[in-house]
Structure formats: structure tokens, C-alpha cells
C-alpha positions in Angstrom: 16.4 -10.5 -12.2 13.2 -12.5 -12.1 12.4 -14.2 -8.8 11.9 -17.9 -9.2 11.2 -20.8 -6.9 9.9 -20.9 -3.4 9.9 -17.1 -2.8 8.0 -16.2 -5.9 5.4 -18.9 -5.2 5.0 -17.5 -1.7 4.3 -14.0 -3.0 1.8 -15.2 -5.6 0.2 -17.6 -3.1 -0.1 -14.8 -0.4 -1.8 -12.5 -2.9 -4.6 -15.0 -3.5 -4.8 -15.9 0.2 -5.4 -12.3 1.0 -7.9 -12.0 -1.9 -9.8 -15.0 -0.7 -9.9 -13.6 2.9 -11.3 -10.3 1.6 -13.9 -12.1 -0.4 -15.6 -13.2 2.9 -18.9 -11.6 3.6 -17.8 -10.1 6.9 -15.6 -7.6 5.0 -18.4 -6.4 2.7 -15.9 -5.6 0.0 -17.6 -4.2 -3.2 -17.6 -6.9 -5.9 -16.2 -4.5 -8.5 -13.2 -3.7 -6.2 -12.5 -7.4 -5.7 -12.4 -7.8 -9.5 -10.0 -4.9 -9.8 -7.7 -6.5 -7.2 -7.8 -9.8 -9.0 -6.8 -8.2 -12.3 -3.9 -6.3 -10.6 -2.6 -9.5 -9.0 -2.6 -11.2 -12.4 -0.6 -8.4 -14.0 2.0 -7.6 -11.3 5.7 -8.1 -12.1 7.6 -9.9 -9.2 11.3 -9.4 -9.3 14.3 -9.6 -6.9 17.5 -7.5 -7.2 20.2 -7.6 -4.6 22.9 -5.4 -6.2 23.6 -1.8 -4.9 21.6 -0.2 -7.7 18.1 -1.3 -8.7 17.2 -1.3 -12.4 13.4 -1.2 -12.6 11.9 -2.1 -16.0 8.5 -0.5 -16.4 6.5 -2.7 -18.8 3.3 -1.9 -20.6 0.4 -4.2 -20.4 1.7 -6.0 -23.6 4.8 -6.9 -21.7 7.2 -4.6 -23.6 9.7 -2.5 -21.6 8.9 1.2 -22.2 11.7 2.6 -20.0 14.1 1.8 -17.1 14.6 3.6 -13.8 17.8 3.2 -11.8 17.6 3.8 -8.0 19.7 3.0 -4.9 19.0 -0.3 -3.2 18.0 0.4 0.4 17.8 -3.3 1.2 14.0 -3.3 1.7 11.2 -4.8 -0.4 9.1 -2.3 -2.1 6.3 -1.8 -4.7 6.5 0.6 -7.6 3.8 2.1 -9.8 4.1 4.6 -12.6 1.2 6.7 -14.1 -0.1 5.7 -17.5 1.2 7.4 -20.6 -1.1 9.1 -23.1 -0.4 8.2 -26.7 -2.6 8.6 -29.8 -5.6 9.7 -27.7 -5.5 6.6 -25.4 -3.9 5.7 -22.0 -1.4 2.9 -21.9 -0.9 1.5 -18.4 2.3 0.1 -16.8 2.4 -3.1 -14.8 3.0 -2.6 -11.0 6.4 -4.0 -9.8 7.1 -5.7 -6.5 10.8 -6.0 -5.7 11.3 -8.7 -3.1 14.3 -8.9 -0.8 15.3 -12.2 0.7 15.7 -11.4 4.3 17.7 -13.4 6.8 14.7 -15.1 8.4 11.5 -16.6 6.9 9.4 -14.5 9.4 10.9 -11.2 8.1 10.5 -12.2 4.5 6.9 -13.4 4.9 5.9 -10.3 7.0 7.5 -7.9 4.5 5.7 -9.7 1.7 2.4 -9.1 3.3 3.4 -5.5 3.9 4.1 -4.9 0.2 1.0 -6.8 -0.9 -1.1 -4.6 1.5 0.3 -1.5 -0.4 -0.8 -3.2 -3.7 -4.3 -3.9 -2.3 -4.7 -0.4 -1.1 -3.7 1.2 -4.4 -6.6 2.3 -6.7 -6.8 2.1 -10.4 -6.1 5.3 -12.3 -9.3 7.3 -12.7 -10.1 10.3 -14.9 -11.2 13.2 -12.8 -11.0 15.9 -15.5 -10.9 16.0 -19.3 -10.0 19.7 -19.9 -7.3 19.7 -18.6 -6.7 16.0 -18.7 -6.1 14.8 -15.1 -5.9 11.3 -13.6 -6.3 10.6 -9.9 -4.6 7.8 -8.0 -5.1 6.8 -4.4 -2.5 4.9 -2.5 -3.8 3.9 0.9 -4.8 7.3 2.3 -2.6 9.4 0.0 -4.3 11.1 -3.0 -2.4 12.3 -6.0 -3.6 14.0 -9.2 -1.6 13.7 -12.4 -1.9 16.6 -14.9 -1.2 15.6 -18.6 -1.1 19.0 -20.1 1.7 20.3 -22.3 2.9 16.8 -23.2 4.2 16.3 -19.7 3.0 14.5 -16.6 2.9 16.7 -13.5 2.1 15.2 -10.1 0.0 17.3 -7.6 -0.5 16.0 -4.1 -4.0 16.4 -2.9 -3.5 14.6 0.4 -0.1 13.4 1.6 0.1 11.6 4.9 2.8 9.1 4.0 4.0 8.3 7.5 0.5 7.4 8.8 -0.3 5.5 5.7 2.9 3.4 6.2 2.0 2.8 9.9 -1.6 1.9 8.9 -0.4 -0.4 6.1 1.8 -2.3 8.6 -1.0 -2.6 11.1 -3.4 -4.1 8.5 -0.6 -6.3 7.0 0.0 -7.6 10.6 -3.7 -8.4 11.1 -3.9 -10.3 7.8 -0.7 -12.2 8.3 -1.6 -13.3 11.8 -5.1 -14.2 10.7 -4.2 -16.0 7.5 -0.8 -17.6 8.3 -1.6 -18.0 12.0 2.0 -16.8 12.9 3.2 -13.8 14.8 4.2 -10.8 12.6 7.9 -10.1 12.6 8.7 -7.6 15.3 11.8 -6.4 13.5 9.5 -4.5 11.1 7.8 -2.6 13.9 9.7 0.3 15.5 8.6 2.2 18.6 6.5 4.7 16.6 4.6 1.9 14.9 3.9 0.1 18.1 2.6 3.3 19.7 0.4 3.8 16.6 -0.9 0.3 16.7 -1.9 0.8 20.4 -3.8 4.0 19.4 -5.6 2.2 16.5 -6.7 -0.6 18.8 -8.1 1.8 21.3 -10.0 3.7 18.6 -11.5 0.5 17.2 -12.7 -0.5 20.6 -14.3 3.0 21.1 -15.7 3.5 17.6 -16.2 0.1 16.1 -16.9 -2.3 18.9 -13.5 -3.8 18.6 -14.1 -5.1 15.1 -11.2 -4.7 12.6 -13.1 -5.8 9.5 -14.5 -2.4 8.6 -11.0 -0.8 8.9 -9.5 -3.4 6.6 -12.3 -3.1 4.1 -12.2 0.7 4.1 -8.4 0.7 3.5 -8.5 -1.7 0.6 -11.6 0.0 -0.9 -10.0 3.5 -0.8 -12.7 4.7 1.6 -10.7 7.5 3.2 -13.8 8.9 5.0 -14.5 5.5 6.5 -10.9 5.3 7.8 -11.1 8.8 9.2 -14.3 8.0 11.0 -12.6 5.0 12.7 -9.3 6.7 13.5 -10.4 10.2 14.4 -13.8 10.0 16.0 -13.7 10.6 19.8 -10.1 11.6 19.6 -8.2 14.8 20.0 -7.3 14.9 16.3 -9.3 16.9 13.7 -7.6 15.3 10.6 -5.0 12.8 9.4 -2.3 15.5 9.3 -2.7 16.2 13.0 -2.6 12.5 13.6 0.6 12.2 11.5 2.2 15.0 13.5 1.5 13.2 16.7 3.3 10.1 15.6 6.3 11.7 13.9 9.7 10.8 15.1 10.2 14.2 16.6 7.1 14.2 18.7 7.6 10.7 19.9 11.2 11.4 20.9 10.1 14.6 22.8 7.4 12.7 24.7 9.9 10.0 25.7 12.2 12.6 27.1 9.6 14.1 29.4 
């Protein structure tokens, strides 16, 4: 079901508000990346489904539905992307999908919208990293995946998977942007204890390593500059890599520390 009216206008308007914010000189975002993000925003499919099962229609760039995917509805907004298909010696790309849930309060709806748009902004275009065999690479925040197109199948190989930390970092940056652009507090219902502990850690690291300036972290996250993110988050810390950082903020370790 297409999302019409006030909610859809809010999603579209928020996308361009974020893009305008990132265009400011203080972020030093590469011009080509800003152009990529503009094109992604113009092609995204915004939908809303409230039924128990979600029917996601993956459309090619010409607007035609190529296939459908049915998944359980967990009651949360989310973004979906699917790797391009390779037909007649060319790649055909799918439009990204944002499924928006109308939450009980405006604050939760607006904050969750910024969260999903931050995922969209942190997602790279599909880039060829090998011809023989044919492999595309896709970066989503600080997660890196390669897609192997050999034998007429698409096989996903995870190069770096730190989904938990990426989710926390995405929420942190969405919160910064929402509060800066909308001048409202971010919805606390979206932040659990683990996320709050992570936010406190990031704030301390930015004070130590980046003179308290958040702009470089935002720019690195939306430019897929993983090395820049690692420098800010890991320098002068006990963690050697993002995997160690993720382990620290896992539910298990947080719970154990709370019991001590």
C-alpha cells in the first residue's frame, strides 16, 4: 500500500532536509557522494503496510515489479535493498524501499523516519570489485558485503559484519541530525540501555579524538569512510577493532556488567 498524505510528505521532506544539512561546508562531503544521495532519494519507494505479513515489491528502475518478497511484520519501520540482477551483459538495479510504520506518537514516527533515512544515506551504490569472477560490493554503514554472480546465482559473502554497532551508530547519528534539523528531542523509546551506553562512549571518544566535533563522524558514516569512523571510535580506547567494540556492547556483556 502506498503511503499518502502527511506521513509521505514528512519522509520526503526529511530526506531533502538531511541532504541540505550535509551540503554545508562544515561536513566536507564529497560532491559526487552528495549527487549519489540525491539520485537515491529521487528513486526510493515509500510504502506503508500494517498487516501481519509484509509484501515487498522490488521494482526495477523502469518501475516494473520484478519479484515480490513476503516477510513477517515486526511492527517497525525498515529499509530494504536488493542486489542488481545481471541480464544480457548488463546490471539492472532495484529501487530501495522504505516501509514506514505510523507509530502512536509523532515523536516516535519522526525519529524512526530519521533512523531509516540515516540507513539510506549510509548505504553505498553497488560497485564492481571484480570482473572474473563477477563480484559487486555494497557497503551499508560499516558493514561490507560482496555479491558473487557466478553460475547464474547471486551469492552473498560478508567481508565485515558488525550489525549491532552499525545499528547503534546509525541511531546516534540519526539523533544528532533530528535534534539539529528539527530542533526537537529524539524519541527516547527508540533508545534502550545498550544504545544509551554506546552513545555515552561515542561522546567521550569524540571529545578525546575529535575536539568534541561530530561533523567528521557524520561525514565519514555517510561517505562510507570506515577507516575514518574507526579512527574516531577506536583511537585511544581499549578496542583494537569494531568486532571487539561490538562484543563490549552486546546484550550479554551489558547484562553481566549490570549484575556486578
